[in-house]
mmCIF file of the C-alpha atoms, coordinates in Angstrom:
data_MODEL
# 
_entry.id   MODEL 
# 
loop_
_atom_site.group_PDB 
_atom_site.id 
_atom_site.type_symbol 
_atom_site.label_atom_id 
_atom_site.label_alt_id 
_atom_site.label_comp_id 
_atom_site.label_asym_id 
_atom_site.label_entity_id 
_atom_site.label_seq_id 
_atom_site.pdbx_PDB_ins_code 
_atom_site.Cartn_x 
_atom_site.Cartn_y 
_atom_site.Cartn_z 
_atom_site.occupancy 
_atom_site.B_iso_or_equiv 
_atom_site.pdbx_formal_charge 
_atom_site.auth_seq_id 
_atom_site.auth_comp_id 
_atom_site.auth_asym_id 
_atom_site.auth_atom_id 
_atom_site.pdbx_PDB_model_num 
ATOM 1   C CA . VAL A 1 1   ? 355.184 90.825  101.910 1.00 0.00 ? 1   VAL A CA 1 
ATOM 2   C CA . PHE A 1 2   ? 351.503 90.044  101.262 1.00 0.00 ? 2   PHE A CA 1 
ATOM 3   C CA . PRO A 1 3   ? 350.603 86.321  101.548 1.00 0.00 ? 3   PRO A CA 1 
ATOM 4   C CA . GLY A 1 4   ? 348.501 84.879  98.758  1.00 0.00 ? 4   GLY A CA 1 
ATOM 5   C CA . SER A 1 5   ? 349.572 87.419  96.161  1.00 0.00 ? 5   SER A CA 1 
ATOM 6   C CA . GLY A 1 6   ? 350.325 86.293  92.610  1.00 0.00 ? 6   GLY A CA 1 
ATOM 7   C CA . LYS A 1 7   ? 353.588 84.794  91.433  1.00 0.00 ? 7   LYS A CA 1 
ATOM 8   C CA . SER A 1 8   ? 354.346 87.455  88.832  1.00 0.00 ? 8   SER A CA 1 
ATOM 9   C CA . GLN A 1 9   ? 357.800 88.988  88.973  1.00 0.00 ? 9   GLN A CA 1 
ATOM 10  C CA . SER A 1 10  ? 356.841 92.459  87.850  1.00 0.00 ? 10  SER A CA 1 
ATOM 11  C CA . LEU A 1 11  ? 358.293 95.637  89.294  1.00 0.00 ? 11  LEU A CA 1 
ATOM 12  C CA . TYR A 1 12  ? 355.265 95.986  91.571  1.00 0.00 ? 12  TYR A CA 1 
ATOM 13  C CA . ASP A 1 13  ? 354.786 92.375  92.657  1.00 0.00 ? 13  ASP A CA 1 
ATOM 14  C CA . PRO A 1 14  ? 353.726 92.835  96.303  1.00 0.00 ? 14  PRO A CA 1 
ATOM 15  C CA . ALA A 1 15  ? 355.467 89.590  97.313  1.00 0.00 ? 15  ALA A CA 1 
ATOM 16  C CA . THR A 1 16  ? 358.867 90.719  95.993  1.00 0.00 ? 16  THR A CA 1 
ATOM 17  C CA . LEU A 1 17  ? 361.312 93.098  97.654  1.00 0.00 ? 17  LEU A CA 1 
ATOM 18  C CA . GLN A 1 18  ? 362.965 95.032  94.822  1.00 0.00 ? 18  GLN A CA 1 
ATOM 19  C CA . LYS A 1 19  ? 366.642 96.028  94.841  1.00 0.00 ? 19  LYS A CA 1 
ATOM 20  C CA . ILE A 1 20  ? 367.458 99.414  93.286  1.00 0.00 ? 20  ILE A CA 1 
ATOM 21  C CA . GLU A 1 21  ? 371.064 100.580 93.048  1.00 0.00 ? 21  GLU A CA 1 
ATOM 22  C CA . ILE A 1 22  ? 371.807 104.170 92.036  1.00 0.00 ? 22  ILE A CA 1 
ATOM 23  C CA . HIS A 1 23  ? 375.343 105.089 90.982  1.00 0.00 ? 23  HIS A CA 1 
ATOM 24  C CA . PHE A 1 24  ? 376.378 108.733 90.723  1.00 0.00 ? 24  PHE A CA 1 
ATOM 25  C CA . ASN A 1 25  ? 379.768 109.885 89.429  1.00 0.00 ? 25  ASN A CA 1 
ATOM 26  C CA . GLN A 1 26  ? 379.607 112.763 91.910  1.00 0.00 ? 26  GLN A CA 1 
ATOM 27  C CA . SER A 1 27  ? 380.434 112.128 95.583  1.00 0.00 ? 27  SER A CA 1 
ATOM 28  C CA . ASN A 1 28  ? 378.338 115.194 96.521  1.00 0.00 ? 28  ASN A CA 1 
ATOM 29  C CA . TRP A 1 29  ? 375.188 113.784 94.867  1.00 0.00 ? 29  TRP A CA 1 
ATOM 30  C CA . ASP A 1 30  ? 372.984 114.690 97.872  1.00 0.00 ? 30  ASP A CA 1 
ATOM 31  C CA . TYR A 1 31  ? 374.023 118.358 97.713  1.00 0.00 ? 31  TYR A CA 1 
ATOM 32  C CA . MET A 1 32  ? 373.461 118.387 93.949  1.00 0.00 ? 32  MET A CA 1 
ATOM 33  C CA . LEU A 1 33  ? 369.977 116.854 94.301  1.00 0.00 ? 33  LEU A CA 1 
ATOM 34  C CA . ASP A 1 34  ? 369.131 119.391 97.037  1.00 0.00 ? 34  ASP A CA 1 
ATOM 35  C CA . THR A 1 35  ? 370.306 122.220 94.771  1.00 0.00 ? 35  THR A CA 1 
ATOM 36  C CA . ALA A 1 36  ? 368.248 120.899 91.857  1.00 0.00 ? 36  ALA A CA 1 
ATOM 37  C CA . LYS A 1 37  ? 365.174 120.560 94.090  1.00 0.00 ? 37  LYS A CA 1 
ATOM 38  C CA . SER A 1 38  ? 365.491 124.124 95.382  1.00 0.00 ? 38  SER A CA 1 
ATOM 39  C CA . GLY A 1 39  ? 365.930 125.435 91.840  1.00 0.00 ? 39  GLY A CA 1 
ATOM 40  C CA . SER A 1 40  ? 364.245 124.188 88.726  1.00 0.00 ? 40  SER A CA 1 
ATOM 41  C CA . GLU A 1 41  ? 363.604 120.676 90.040  1.00 0.00 ? 41  GLU A CA 1 
ATOM 42  C CA . GLY A 1 42  ? 365.810 119.328 87.286  1.00 0.00 ? 42  GLY A CA 1 
ATOM 43  C CA . TYR A 1 43  ? 367.230 115.855 87.255  1.00 0.00 ? 43  TYR A CA 1 
ATOM 44  C CA . LEU A 1 44  ? 370.759 114.869 88.178  1.00 0.00 ? 44  LEU A CA 1 
ATOM 45  C CA . LEU A 1 45  ? 372.262 112.444 85.690  1.00 0.00 ? 45  LEU A CA 1 
ATOM 46  C CA . ALA A 1 46  ? 373.126 109.157 87.383  1.00 0.00 ? 46  ALA A CA 1 
ATOM 47  C CA . GLN A 1 47  ? 375.836 107.063 85.784  1.00 0.00 ? 47  GLN A CA 1 
ATOM 48  C CA . SER A 1 48  ? 373.530 104.061 86.132  1.00 0.00 ? 48  SER A CA 1 
ATOM 49  C CA . VAL A 1 49  ? 370.582 102.592 87.964  1.00 0.00 ? 49  VAL A CA 1 
ATOM 50  C CA . THR A 1 50  ? 370.395 98.845  88.461  1.00 0.00 ? 50  THR A CA 1 
ATOM 51  C CA . ILE A 1 51  ? 367.023 97.244  89.193  1.00 0.00 ? 51  ILE A CA 1 
ATOM 52  C CA . ASN A 1 52  ? 367.141 93.624  90.339  1.00 0.00 ? 52  ASN A CA 1 
ATOM 53  C CA . GLY A 1 53  ? 370.423 93.133  88.488  1.00 0.00 ? 53  GLY A CA 1 
ATOM 54  C CA . GLU A 1 54  ? 369.373 94.856  85.238  1.00 0.00 ? 54  GLU A CA 1 
ATOM 55  C CA . GLN A 1 55  ? 371.482 97.971  84.587  1.00 0.00 ? 55  GLN A CA 1 
ATOM 56  C CA . PHE A 1 56  ? 370.303 101.187 82.897  1.00 0.00 ? 56  PHE A CA 1 
ATOM 57  C CA . ASP A 1 57  ? 372.766 103.904 81.886  1.00 0.00 ? 57  ASP A CA 1 
ATOM 58  C CA . SER A 1 58  ? 372.345 107.700 81.898  1.00 0.00 ? 58  SER A CA 1 
ATOM 59  C CA . VAL A 1 59  ? 369.285 107.849 84.152  1.00 0.00 ? 59  VAL A CA 1 
ATOM 60  C CA . GLY A 1 60  ? 367.679 111.001 85.562  1.00 0.00 ? 60  GLY A CA 1 
ATOM 61  C CA . VAL A 1 61  ? 367.240 111.147 89.354  1.00 0.00 ? 61  VAL A CA 1 
ATOM 62  C CA . LYS A 1 62  ? 365.654 113.884 91.434  1.00 0.00 ? 62  LYS A CA 1 
ATOM 63  C CA . TYR A 1 63  ? 364.157 114.356 94.871  1.00 0.00 ? 63  TYR A CA 1 
ATOM 64  C CA . LYS A 1 64  ? 360.370 114.465 94.898  1.00 0.00 ? 64  LYS A CA 1 
ATOM 65  C CA . GLY A 1 65  ? 357.743 115.482 97.400  1.00 0.00 ? 65  GLY A CA 1 
ATOM 66  C CA . ASN A 1 66  ? 356.743 118.592 99.254  1.00 0.00 ? 66  ASN A CA 1 
ATOM 67  C CA . SER A 1 67  ? 356.172 117.694 102.902 1.00 0.00 ? 67  SER A CA 1 
ATOM 68  C CA . SER A 1 68  ? 358.232 114.474 102.647 1.00 0.00 ? 68  SER A CA 1 
ATOM 69  C CA . TYR A 1 69  ? 361.333 116.245 101.285 1.00 0.00 ? 69  TYR A CA 1 
ATOM 70  C CA . SER A 1 70  ? 363.791 118.267 103.363 1.00 0.00 ? 70  SER A CA 1 
ATOM 71  C CA . ALA A 1 71  ? 367.359 119.271 102.587 1.00 0.00 ? 71  ALA A CA 1 
ATOM 72  C CA . ASN A 1 72  ? 368.201 118.286 106.172 1.00 0.00 ? 72  ASN A CA 1 
ATOM 73  C CA . ARG A 1 73  ? 366.655 114.804 105.928 1.00 0.00 ? 73  ARG A CA 1 
ATOM 74  C CA . ALA A 1 74  ? 369.019 111.884 105.389 1.00 0.00 ? 74  ALA A CA 1 
ATOM 75  C CA . LYS A 1 75  ? 366.376 109.858 103.531 1.00 0.00 ? 75  LYS A CA 1 
ATOM 76  C CA . ASN A 1 76  ? 364.441 111.808 100.901 1.00 0.00 ? 76  ASN A CA 1 
ATOM 77  C CA . PRO A 1 77  ? 361.955 110.448 98.336  1.00 0.00 ? 77  PRO A CA 1 
ATOM 78  C CA . PHE A 1 78  ? 363.150 109.885 94.757  1.00 0.00 ? 78  PHE A CA 1 
ATOM 79  C CA . HIS A 1 79  ? 361.808 110.120 91.227  1.00 0.00 ? 79  HIS A CA 1 
ATOM 80  C CA . ILE A 1 80  ? 363.914 108.026 88.857  1.00 0.00 ? 80  ILE A CA 1 
ATOM 81  C CA . LYS A 1 81  ? 363.419 108.558 85.128  1.00 0.00 ? 81  LYS A CA 1 
ATOM 82  C CA . LEU A 1 82  ? 364.943 105.596 83.274  1.00 0.00 ? 82  LEU A CA 1 
ATOM 83  C CA . ASP A 1 83  ? 364.344 107.176 79.835  1.00 0.00 ? 83  ASP A CA 1 
ATOM 84  C CA . TYR A 1 84  ? 365.810 110.554 80.805  1.00 0.00 ? 84  TYR A CA 1 
ATOM 85  C CA . THR A 1 85  ? 368.442 110.455 78.034  1.00 0.00 ? 85  THR A CA 1 
ATOM 86  C CA . ILE A 1 86  ? 367.872 107.089 76.340  1.00 0.00 ? 86  ILE A CA 1 
ATOM 87  C CA . LYS A 1 87  ? 364.404 107.093 74.782  1.00 0.00 ? 87  LYS A CA 1 
ATOM 88  C CA . ASN A 1 88  ? 362.097 104.173 75.666  1.00 0.00 ? 88  ASN A CA 1 
ATOM 89  C CA . GLN A 1 89  ? 364.545 102.787 78.220  1.00 0.00 ? 89  GLN A CA 1 
ATOM 90  C CA . GLY A 1 90  ? 362.436 101.010 80.831  1.00 0.00 ? 90  GLY A CA 1 
ATOM 91  C CA . TYR A 1 91  ? 362.129 98.105  83.226  1.00 0.00 ? 91  TYR A CA 1 
ATOM 92  C CA . HIS A 1 92  ? 359.255 95.699  82.469  1.00 0.00 ? 92  HIS A CA 1 
ATOM 93  C CA . GLY A 1 93  ? 357.384 98.515  80.705  1.00 0.00 ? 93  GLY A CA 1 
ATOM 94  C CA . TYR A 1 94  ? 357.968 101.166 83.390  1.00 0.00 ? 94  TYR A CA 1 
ATOM 95  C CA . GLU A 1 95  ? 360.105 104.237 82.640  1.00 0.00 ? 95  GLU A CA 1 
ATOM 96  C CA . ASP A 1 96  ? 359.434 106.206 85.864  1.00 0.00 ? 96  ASP A CA 1 
ATOM 97  C CA . LEU A 1 97  ? 360.005 105.004 89.416  1.00 0.00 ? 97  LEU A CA 1 
ATOM 98  C CA . LYS A 1 98  ? 358.572 106.820 92.420  1.00 0.00 ? 98  LYS A CA 1 
ATOM 99  C CA . LEU A 1 99  ? 360.214 105.937 95.734  1.00 0.00 ? 99  LEU A CA 1 
ATOM 100 C CA . SER A 1 100 ? 358.568 107.220 98.915  1.00 0.00 ? 100 SER A CA 1 
ATOM 101 C CA . ASN A 1 101 ? 360.579 107.592 102.107 1.00 0.00 ? 101 ASN A CA 1 
ATOM 102 C CA . GLY A 1 102 ? 357.827 106.665 104.586 1.00 0.00 ? 102 GLY A CA 1 
ATOM 103 C CA . PHE A 1 103 ? 357.564 110.223 105.907 1.00 0.00 ? 103 PHE A CA 1 
ATOM 104 C CA . GLN A 1 104 ? 355.781 110.226 109.281 1.00 0.00 ? 104 GLN A CA 1 
ATOM 105 C CA . ASP A 1 105 ? 355.145 106.474 108.995 1.00 0.00 ? 105 ASP A CA 1 
ATOM 106 C CA . PRO A 1 106 ? 357.578 104.482 111.147 1.00 0.00 ? 106 PRO A CA 1 
ATOM 107 C CA . SER A 1 107 ? 355.817 101.253 110.122 1.00 0.00 ? 107 SER A CA 1 
ATOM 108 C CA . MET A 1 108 ? 356.717 101.919 106.429 1.00 0.00 ? 108 MET A CA 1 
ATOM 109 C CA . ILE A 1 109 ? 353.555 100.061 105.420 1.00 0.00 ? 109 ILE A CA 1 
ATOM 110 C CA . ARG A 1 110 ? 350.843 102.743 105.313 1.00 0.00 ? 110 ARG A CA 1 
ATOM 111 C CA . GLU A 1 111 ? 351.131 103.656 101.636 1.00 0.00 ? 111 GLU A CA 1 
ATOM 112 C CA . ALA A 1 112 ? 351.525 100.139 100.187 1.00 0.00 ? 112 ALA A CA 1 
ATOM 113 C CA . LEU A 1 113 ? 348.783 98.732  102.420 1.00 0.00 ? 113 LEU A CA 1 
ATOM 114 C CA . ALA A 1 114 ? 346.386 101.563 101.566 1.00 0.00 ? 114 ALA A CA 1 
ATOM 115 C CA . TYR A 1 115 ? 346.850 100.967 97.826  1.00 0.00 ? 115 TYR A CA 1 
ATOM 116 C CA . ARG A 1 116 ? 346.445 97.217  98.349  1.00 0.00 ? 116 ARG A CA 1 
ATOM 117 C CA . ILE A 1 117 ? 343.081 97.786  100.058 1.00 0.00 ? 117 ILE A CA 1 
ATOM 118 C CA . LEU A 1 118 ? 341.946 100.501 97.628  1.00 0.00 ? 118 LEU A CA 1 
ATOM 119 C CA . GLU A 1 119 ? 342.572 98.331  94.564  1.00 0.00 ? 119 GLU A CA 1 
ATOM 120 C CA . ASN A 1 120 ? 339.498 96.340  95.597  1.00 0.00 ? 120 ASN A CA 1 
ATOM 121 C CA . TYR A 1 121 ? 337.341 99.449  95.107  1.00 0.00 ? 121 TYR A CA 1 
ATOM 122 C CA . MET A 1 122 ? 339.018 101.704 92.573  1.00 0.00 ? 122 MET A CA 1 
ATOM 123 C CA . ASP A 1 123 ? 341.857 102.041 90.106  1.00 0.00 ? 123 ASP A CA 1 
ATOM 124 C CA . CYS A 1 124 ? 345.017 102.965 91.969  1.00 0.00 ? 124 CYS A CA 1 
ATOM 125 C CA . PRO A 1 125 ? 348.783 102.653 91.565  1.00 0.00 ? 125 PRO A CA 1 
ATOM 126 C CA . LYS A 1 126 ? 350.559 99.376  92.186  1.00 0.00 ? 126 LYS A CA 1 
ATOM 127 C CA . SER A 1 127 ? 352.898 99.494  95.161  1.00 0.00 ? 127 SER A CA 1 
ATOM 128 C CA . ASN A 1 128 ? 355.496 97.438  96.988  1.00 0.00 ? 128 ASN A CA 1 
ATOM 129 C CA . PHE A 1 129 ? 358.891 97.930  98.641  1.00 0.00 ? 129 PHE A CA 1 
ATOM 130 C CA . ALA A 1 130 ? 362.461 98.450  97.472  1.00 0.00 ? 130 ALA A CA 1 
ATOM 131 C CA . GLN A 1 131 ? 365.856 98.361  99.107  1.00 0.00 ? 131 GLN A CA 1 
ATOM 132 C CA . VAL A 1 132 ? 367.767 101.372 97.798  1.00 0.00 ? 132 VAL A CA 1 
ATOM 133 C CA . TYR A 1 133 ? 371.549 101.550 97.534  1.00 0.00 ? 133 TYR A CA 1 
ATOM 134 C CA . ILE A 1 134 ? 373.457 104.663 96.502  1.00 0.00 ? 134 ILE A CA 1 
ATOM 135 C CA . ASN A 1 135 ? 377.055 104.372 95.334  1.00 0.00 ? 135 ASN A CA 1 
ATOM 136 C CA . GLY A 1 136 ? 377.240 100.921 96.937  1.00 0.00 ? 136 GLY A CA 1 
ATOM 137 C CA . ALA A 1 137 ? 375.957 101.936 100.387 1.00 0.00 ? 137 ALA A CA 1 
ATOM 138 C CA . TYR A 1 138 ? 372.547 100.853 101.681 1.00 0.00 ? 138 TYR A CA 1 
ATOM 139 C CA . HIS A 1 139 ? 370.334 103.958 101.862 1.00 0.00 ? 139 HIS A CA 1 
ATOM 140 C CA . GLY A 1 140 ? 367.137 102.441 103.248 1.00 0.00 ? 140 GLY A CA 1 
ATOM 141 C CA . LEU A 1 141 ? 363.812 100.800 102.584 1.00 0.00 ? 141 LEU A CA 1 
ATOM 142 C CA . TYR A 1 142 ? 361.413 102.747 100.355 1.00 0.00 ? 142 TYR A CA 1 
ATOM 143 C CA . THR A 1 143 ? 357.858 102.282 99.174  1.00 0.00 ? 143 THR A CA 1 
ATOM 144 C CA . SER A 1 144 ? 357.893 101.900 95.398  1.00 0.00 ? 144 SER A CA 1 
ATOM 145 C CA . ASN A 1 145 ? 354.742 103.287 93.756  1.00 0.00 ? 145 ASN A CA 1 
ATOM 146 C CA . GLU A 1 146 ? 353.591 103.140 90.164  1.00 0.00 ? 146 GLU A CA 1 
ATOM 147 C CA . ASP A 1 147 ? 353.672 106.568 88.536  1.00 0.00 ? 147 ASP A CA 1 
ATOM 148 C CA . ILE A 1 148 ? 350.281 108.044 87.683  1.00 0.00 ? 148 ILE A CA 1 
ATOM 149 C CA . ASN A 1 149 ? 350.889 109.170 84.123  1.00 0.00 ? 149 ASN A CA 1 
ATOM 150 C CA . LYS A 1 150 ? 349.488 108.652 80.623  1.00 0.00 ? 150 LYS A CA 1 
ATOM 151 C CA . GLU A 1 151 ? 350.543 104.982 80.621  1.00 0.00 ? 151 GLU A CA 1 
ATOM 152 C CA . PHE A 1 152 ? 348.640 104.480 83.891  1.00 0.00 ? 152 PHE A CA 1 
ATOM 153 C CA . LEU A 1 153 ? 345.527 106.077 82.373  1.00 0.00 ? 153 LEU A CA 1 
ATOM 154 C CA . GLU A 1 154 ? 345.833 104.008 79.198  1.00 0.00 ? 154 GLU A CA 1 
ATOM 155 C CA . SER A 1 155 ? 346.194 100.733 81.127  1.00 0.00 ? 155 SER A CA 1 
ATOM 156 C CA . ARG A 1 156 ? 343.245 101.423 83.445  1.00 0.00 ? 156 ARG A CA 1 
ATOM 157 C CA . PHE A 1 157 ? 340.850 103.389 81.221  1.00 0.00 ? 157 PHE A CA 1 
ATOM 158 C CA . SER A 1 158 ? 341.940 102.442 77.670  1.00 0.00 ? 158 SER A CA 1 
ATOM 159 C CA . SER A 1 159 ? 342.619 106.112 76.929  1.00 0.00 ? 159 SER A CA 1 
ATOM 160 C CA . SER A 1 160 ? 345.024 108.835 77.948  1.00 0.00 ? 160 SER A CA 1 
ATOM 161 C CA . ASP A 1 161 ? 342.954 111.566 76.285  1.00 0.00 ? 161 ASP A CA 1 
ATOM 162 C CA . GLY A 1 162 ? 341.097 114.146 78.315  1.00 0.00 ? 162 GLY A CA 1 
ATOM 163 C CA . ILE A 1 163 ? 341.997 116.289 81.276  1.00 0.00 ? 163 ILE A CA 1 
ATOM 164 C CA . PHE A 1 164 ? 344.939 115.147 83.371  1.00 0.00 ? 164 PHE A CA 1 
ATOM 165 C CA . VAL A 1 165 ? 345.602 117.343 86.419  1.00 0.00 ? 165 VAL A CA 1 
ATOM 166 C CA . LYS A 1 166 ? 348.638 117.206 88.677  1.00 0.00 ? 166 LYS A CA 1 
ATOM 167 C CA . CYS A 1 167 ? 348.691 119.383 91.775  1.00 0.00 ? 167 CYS A CA 1 
ATOM 168 C CA . ASN A 1 168 ? 351.930 120.376 93.461  1.00 0.00 ? 168 ASN A CA 1 
# 
């Protein structure tokens, strides 16, 4: 994706297209995620999520976003919580995945490119792209962004203490 980037094979390696496969037991998973989003924003339990061939069982999945989410949209953004039921379950040290749907960005590059430029000037999330499959069917290309959480703060600022504000 970005020439000259490092050879690391981490979840957010900008030169690697990730493959994320979500498997729900329910055939009406979209309706159930819409219902959860309109209610308490709870997670739907996925039977498994496979990331680049590595499978995780009993994973929490929910729709995320305010302007980028719509019950009528075929491709909504996801928040995947790998440790939803199995504590400390993670992929290469990451327990939360944030997948953006490229809302109002037909190029699908705005978010990842912006973070790539900003990292030269400030601490920001890592970002790249993922092919997402749901119950075996290709669902689309998503931007995969590192979650800004206590682990992010600890890795960038050597502390997760202090005020941490999230606006919805």
